N, C-alpha and C positions, 0 to 999 in steps of 0.2 A: 214375525215381529222381531226386530232387532232392538236390542236393550244395551246400553252402554254402562259401562263400570260404575259411574256415579248414580246413575238410575238404579242398579242392582243394589248398591250400598244402602241408597235410601230406602228402597222397597224392604229390605233385610231389617233396617234401623225401625221402620214404621211398623213391622211385623213383630217387633221386640225379640228377634232373633239374635241381633248384635247390638252392641253400644258403641256408635262411632267414636265418640270420644275416648272409650278404653282402646278400641283398634288403633287410633291415632297414638296414643301414650305408648301402647305394645310396639307399634312400628319405630317410633322414636328411640325406644330402649333396644331394641334390635339393631339399628343403625349406629346407637353410640357403642353397642357391645363389638359391632364389626370394626369400627374405628380403633377401639382399643387393642383388639385383637392383631391389627396391622402393626401396632406400636412394640417393636422388639426389644427396644432398650429396656434396662431393668427400672421399676419404680421403687424408690426406698424412702423411709423417714429418717432424718437425722437424728443424732444421739447428742446427749448433754445440752448445751445452752441452744444449739440450734436443731429443733426438732420439726422443722419443716419437711413437707413431702417434696421430693426430687426425682426427676428424670432429665435425659437428654434428647432433644428432639433429633431428627434424622439430618438436619442442617447443621447439626453439632452446637446448637444453643441449649444452655442449660436453664431449666425452669425449676422453681422454687415456690411452693404455696404453703399456706399454713394449713388448709385443709385439703385432704386428698381429693375430695369432690371438685375443689376448684382447680387442681391440676389436672385431673381427667378432662375438664371442660376446655382446658388449653390443647390437650391433646387431640381431643374430638375435633376441636376448631381446625386444628392443623390438617387432619386427614380428610375433613369434610371439604376442604377446599384447596385441593393438592396443587402444587406448583406448576405452573406451565413452562414451556420452553422460554418463552419470553422473559418470565420472572427470573429464571436461572441465568438467562443471558445478560442481564442487568446486573445481577449479583457478582457474575464473573467480571464485568466490566468495572464495578466499584473497586475492586482490587487492581485489576489490570491497568487502570487509567493512572494509577499512582507510580507505574512503572515505566511508563513511554512519555515521550514529549507530546506538547499541544498538537502538533501537527499529524501525529499518530493517533490522538483521540478524536481529532476532527474526521479523518479518515474513517476511524471506527464508525463514527454518527453517519457519516455519508453512506458507508458500506451496510449499516443496519437499515437505513431505510430503502436502499436498494434491494436487499436480500430478504428482509425478515418483516419488514413493518406491515401489518394489516394482513399477513398470510394466515392460513388456517394451521400450518405446522407451528408459528409460533405460539398459537393458542392452545396446542395440545397439552394435556396432562403430560408431563415429562416422565413419570412413572409408568405410562402406557407406550411410549414411543419405541417402535421396534426396529429392527435393521431395514426391513421392508420400507418403513415409513420414511427413514433417512434417504433410502436410494431414490424413491420416488420424488421426495422434496427437491434433493440436489439435481437429480436428472431434468424435472421439470423447470427448475430455476435457471439450470444452464441453457435449455432450450429457448425458455422465454424472454431471456436477456442476451440470448446468444453470446455467451462467455467464451473467450478465449483460455488457454490452458492455465495461464497465470492466474486470471480472474477465479476460474474454478478451483485453484490450489487454494485461493485466498478463502473462499466460500467454505471449502472443505475444513481449513484451518480453525476458522471461527466456530464452526458447528463441532467440530471435535473437542475443541477448548472448552465448550460450555458443557458438553457430556463429562469431560474429564473433572470439571469443577463439581459437577452434580454427584459423581461418585466420591470425590474427596469429602464433601459434606454430607454424605450419606443420605441423598435424595433419592438414589438409585441404587440398587444392589448389582446390576450388569449394565455394562456399556455396549449400547447397541452398535456402536462404530468400531468396536474392538477389532474385528475382523476386514475392516473396509480400508481402502487406499484411495488417495485422490487419483491415482493413475486409471482406476477403473472407470471415472467418469471422462477421461480425456477423449473418448471414442465419439463423444457427443459435443464436443467443443468445435467452436469455430476457429479456423486458422486466419489469423490476421498478419499477413506478411507485406511489408511495403517494398514496392519496385525499387531497384537500384537507383532509378532516377530521383526518388525521393529519399533515398536514405544518403546518398552521396551529391557532391558537387563536381561533376566531369569536367573536363578540360574544357570545352568549348564555354560553359556557364560559368566556368572559375575566371575565364578571361574576360569575359564581360563583366563580371562582378568587379573585379580588379579595375577594370577601366572606370566603372561607374564611381567607384570609391575616388580614384584620383580626380575624377571631373567634379565630385562633390567637395572635395578639399579645396579646389579652387573657388567654387560658387558659394560655399557656406563653410569656411574653415573653422569656425567657432563651434560646430556641431559635434561634439565629442563622441557620441555612440558609433561614429563611423569609423574612427579610429579603434576603438575597441573590437568592431568586427575584423578589423585588418589583423588586429592580434590573434583573434581566434583563428584567422586563417594560417597566420604563421606558426603558432604553437600547437593547436588543438587542445587549447585550455577549456574548461568547463566556463559556462558562463557566470556562475556564481564566484568562482575564483577570480575571473576577469573583474567582476564589479567589486571584489574585495581587497584588490592588489593595491598595496602601497608603496610609495616611493622608496622606503628604507630597505623594501626586499628586492630593489634592482641594483645589481652591481656590474662591473665590467665585463664579468665572466658568466654570470648566470641570474637568472630570476628564482628567488625563493618563492615556492607556492606552498604556503602554510596556513591558508585561511580561506572561506567561503561564505558568502553572501547568503543568507537563509530568509525565510519569510514566514512569520507565525500567521496562520490562516484563522487561528481563534481570536487574536488581539489585532490583526491587521498591521503588524509592524515588522520591519526588516530589522535583522541582527546580524552579527558577524560570529562565525562559528568555525569549527574545524572543517578541514576538506572532507570530502565524501567517504574516504576511506580512513580518515582521521590520521593520515600521515602527512609530513610534509616532503617535497621533493624539490630537487634542484633542475631547472630547464636551462641549458647551455644558451648564451646571448651569442647571436651572429650579427652581421651587418645589418641585415634588413630589420630585424628586430631593434637594433639599437637607434637605427635611423628613425625608425616609427616613433620610439619612446621620445627621442629628442624633439621631434615635430610637435607632440602632444604637450611636452612642457613648454616649448615655446608659445604655442597656443594658448595654453593656460595662463601663462605670465602676461600675454598680452591683454586678455580679457579679465584678468582678477580672478581667475578659478582656481589657481595654485594652492593645494593644501596638501594633507597627508595621501589622498587618495589619488592614484594614478589617473584615474578617470572621474573628473569632476566638472559641473558646470555651475552656474550662477545659483542653482538650488542645492549645491553640495554634491555629495556622491552620486554617481550615475547608476541607478539600480539595474539589476539583471534583466527585468522584462522590458526595459527600455532598449537596451542592447539586443535582445531578441527581436523587438518589433523593428529594430532598425534594418537587420538584415532581410527580413520578410518584406519590408516596403521597398527595399532595393530590388529584390526578385520581382515584386509586381511592376514596378518601374520598367524593368528591362522584358518584361513579358516572358519570364522563364518559371520553370516549376518552383513553387514557393518552398523555401528551406529553412530550417533554423541553425542556431549555433551548434546543435549537435551533430548535424550534417557535415559541418566542418571538421570537427572532431573524427568523426568516421574517416573522412575524406582524407586527413592529415595522416591518420594510423595506416591507412590502406596504401598511400603513397610510399612511406617508408618500409613499410612490410613487403610491398612489391619491389622495392630495391634491395631485398635480401637482408634487411635489420632482423636480427633474432627476435623472436616473441618477448623475450625477457626485458629487452632493451626498449623496444615499443611500450611494453607495459609499464615499465619505469618511467618512460617520458609522459605517459598519459594519465599515471596514477590509477591504475587498476590492476587487477590480476591477470597472469598469463591466460587463464581459462576465459576470463571475461573478453579479453583481447581477441582471442581467437575465434569466439562464437560470436560475438557481437559486433565486432570493429573492423575486421579484417575481410575485405572485398577485393576481388580481382577488377582492376581498373585499366589493364592495359587494352588498348584497341587493337583492331584486327591486323593493322600494318606491324605492330610491335609483335603479335603473336606470329605472323607471318616470317618476320626475320629470326625468329627464335626457331621456328621450325626448320628453317632453310639453314642455319647454322648448325643445326643437329644433322640433318640430312646430308649435307654437303660433305660430309667426312666418310659417308659410307661408299664402298669401292662397287656402287651400281653403273650400269649402262647408261651413257649419255646420249 
């Protein structure tokens, strides 16, 4: 005969061996005492005018009640319903969101949905999460979403910051991520590398692109984004810098690049801000750039577009996404690999680097660090004939038999 626990209790109660109501009361008292034992911070009664009972919860919040029993109820409630990782994530965000831009908080929101929302890990009691739990969660998430190293590093950073916040506010005594590093999980990441044909615009396609621009100037001279694409080819400027360029930054000798167009993804509004590295730079003027800008001004005067912005049409400033779409459309027209303005930026940098320009000079022209220039913007764009000539120039000086 199988008898479950409820039947057993009912049997003992009917037999007068136990009193179920008393058992329930005793269990409640035991649970309350367990919760009170978990509370390590002191409980004390104030002196003088303020005789309330006080304590500080592990999250740092000070509690004060007239009666000790009421204070203990708050303590018991706190430990009876322990905070989850999700609770602490949102507590971290309350502070963090005040320190960053709207675009960053927008990214936080999208990343939260991607990494944590509705996961078992997010619902776990944060006081019970172990190093093993963290390892399994990050490893599983990396695999589930096929994350690359940079995305894995972001996930690791968010998770680490939540536990750091939990430590600061005394929710946990030990940080389960204390001995973990993001690099530990890189072995599970997916390598996402663009081929050179997608990262750059090589000579053959560049020639086609430039010819297409000249044809478009004849057929549709009032379409301003085409001129913006040409400036990207000639300077390697960021698309936001091109969109934010004003005529007062143009001189006979140089272009002053001191601002960039940004987009607030929360308010859906464009605004002008500093450049990406928050530094201004001078880009030298040359005949090709000068002729292009003169052409732009002439077209804008003829069509009534002229204003403070270098690239403007009947609606005002031409925004960065319009310029980016322009080059992609031209690539599709030509039937070549679709590229964006960033590919022109890498191409310009690679050309000057391949001509022997020092890394510091190239980095200064492009507006980033030498390390970034070397790691992400410098490619070998010489063709096989150029390499053959280089090898021959070295070998022909050697005293070998002919």
